[in-house]
C-alpha positions in Angstrom: 10.6 -4.4 36.5 7.2 -6.6 35.5 4.0 -3.7 35.3 2.7 -4.7 38.2 5.9 -3.6 40.4 5.9 -0.4 39.1 2.9 0.1 41.2 2.9 0.2 45.6 -0.2 -2.2 46.8 -1.7 0.5 49.1 -5.4 -1.4 50.5 -6.9 1.8 51.2 -10.2 -0.5 53.1 -8.1 -1.2 55.8 -6.6 2.0 58.5 -3.1 -0.7 58.4 -1.9 -2.6 55.7 0.6 -5.3 57.0 2.5 -6.3 53.0 4.1 -9.9 53.2 7.2 -11.0 52.6 5.8 -12.4 49.0 4.3 -9.1 47.7 7.4 -6.8 48.6 9.1 -5.7 45.3 12.8 -6.9 44.5 13.3 -3.2 44.0 11.0 -0.2 44.1 11.7 3.2 42.8 12.0 5.8 44.6 8.7 7.6 45.7 6.8 9.2 48.5 2.9 8.9 49.8 0.8 10.3 52.7 1.5 6.9 54.3 4.1 5.7 57.1 5.9 2.8 55.9 8.2 0.6 57.9 10.5 -2.1 56.6 11.7 -5.0 58.0 13.9 -7.7 57.7 13.2 -10.7 59.8 15.8 -11.8 62.8 15.4 -14.7 60.9 16.2 -14.1 57.4 18.3 -16.4 55.1 19.8 -13.8 52.5 21.9 -13.5 49.6 22.1 -10.2 49.2 20.9 -8.1 51.4 18.4 -5.5 50.6 19.0 -1.1 50.4 16.0 1.3 52.1 16.7 4.8 51.1 14.9 7.2 52.7 15.4 10.9 52.3 19.2 10.3 50.6 20.2 8.1 53.2 21.0 4.5 52.2 19.7 1.3 54.9 21.7 -1.8 54.7 18.8 -4.4 56.0 20.5 -6.6 58.3 18.2 -9.3 59.9 16.1 -8.2 61.9 17.0 -4.0 60.5 13.8 -2.1 60.8 13.2 1.0 58.7 10.9 3.9 58.8 9.8 6.0 55.9 7.1 8.5 57.9 4.9 10.1 55.7 5.8 12.8 52.4 9.9 11.2 52.8 11.1 9.9 50.1 11.9 6.3 49.9 12.9 3.4 47.9 14.0 -0.2 48.2 16.6 -2.3 46.2 17.8 -5.8 46.4 15.2 -7.2 47.9 15.7 -10.5 45.8 15.6 -13.3 48.6 11.8 -12.0 49.2 12.5 -11.6 53.1 11.1 -7.6 53.7 8.1 -7.4 54.9 6.4 -4.0 55.2 3.7 -2.1 57.0 1.6 0.8 55.7 -0.4 3.5 57.4 -2.0 7.3 57.5 0.1 9.4 60.2 -2.7 10.6 61.7 -3.5 7.2 63.1 0.1 8.1 65.3 -0.1 11.9 65.4 -3.8 12.3 66.6 -3.4 11.1 70.2 -2.2 13.1 72.7 -0.3 10.7 74.4 2.0 10.5 71.3 2.0 13.7 70.7 5.5 15.1 72.4 7.5 11.7 70.5 6.4 12.6 67.6 9.7 14.9 67.1 11.7 11.8 68.5 9.7 9.2 66.3 10.3 11.3 62.7 14.3 11.4 63.6 13.9 7.3 63.7 14.6 5.9 60.0 16.4 2.8 61.2 16.5 0.7 64.1 20.1 -2.2 64.0 19.3 -5.1 65.4 23.0 -5.1 66.7 22.0 -1.9 68.4 19.0 -2.2 69.9 18.3 -6.3 70.1 15.2 -6.4 72.6 13.3 -3.4 71.0 13.5 -5.2 67.7 12.4 -8.3 68.8 9.1 -6.4 70.4 8.2 -4.8 66.9 9.0 -7.5 65.2 6.4 -9.6 67.5 4.1 -7.3 66.5 4.7 -6.9 62.7 4.2 -10.8 62.7 1.0 -11.0 64.4 -0.3 -8.1 62.1 0.5 -10.2 59.2 -0.7 -12.9 60.9 -3.9 -11.2 61.3 -4.1 -10.2 58.2 -3.9 -13.6 56.4 -6.9 -14.8 58.9 -9.1 -12.8 57.5 -11.1 -13.0 60.9 -14.1 -11.2 62.1 -12.3 -7.5 63.9 -9.4 -8.7 62.4 -8.2 -5.1 61.2 -9.9 -3.3 64.7 -7.0 -6.1 66.2 -4.7 -5.0 63.5 -4.9 -1.4 64.8 -4.5 -2.6 68.5 -1.2 -4.3 67.3 -0.1 -1.2 65.7 -0.8 0.9 68.8 0.9 -1.6 71.0 3.8 -1.5 68.4 3.8 2.7 68.8 3.7 1.8 73.0 7.1 -0.6 72.6 8.6 2.2 70.7 7.7 5.5 72.6 9.1 3.9 76.0 12.2 3.2 74.0 12.7 6.6 73.1 11.4 8.1 76.7 13.9 5.8 78.2 16.6 6.8 75.4 16.5 10.4 75.1 
């Protein structure tokens, strides 16, 4: 692990930080922070070794399309992202927890750490579409792109919230 890979790239000048696959480390040791972190393996990922994301001592072996979530304050780490396919999204938890429409779902949200593409293919397709759009917006750097990324984050949680409500 190089010196630079020992530090997480948190961009505090924007509310939501899409982390492109090239910037997601191959291995990052056990840590926690106040941000929510979504780590996802694209559906079309070609991998030689499945990345492993550990959240609160539970290991999740990512397959193409899978999504993991580490909530604020939860211990998490990533291993074997050697193919640099994992993308991530970091954002302050209060962006979600302070919205009245999401408040009744907070316990349900926080219980989700893995969304399997095999078990919920339609859901993961929708969530990946939002993650991809946020990454594209980050790269574009167009005026108001940070606002658009925030809107896209809310759209992602509307999709997830709708799914949770339908499957409780």
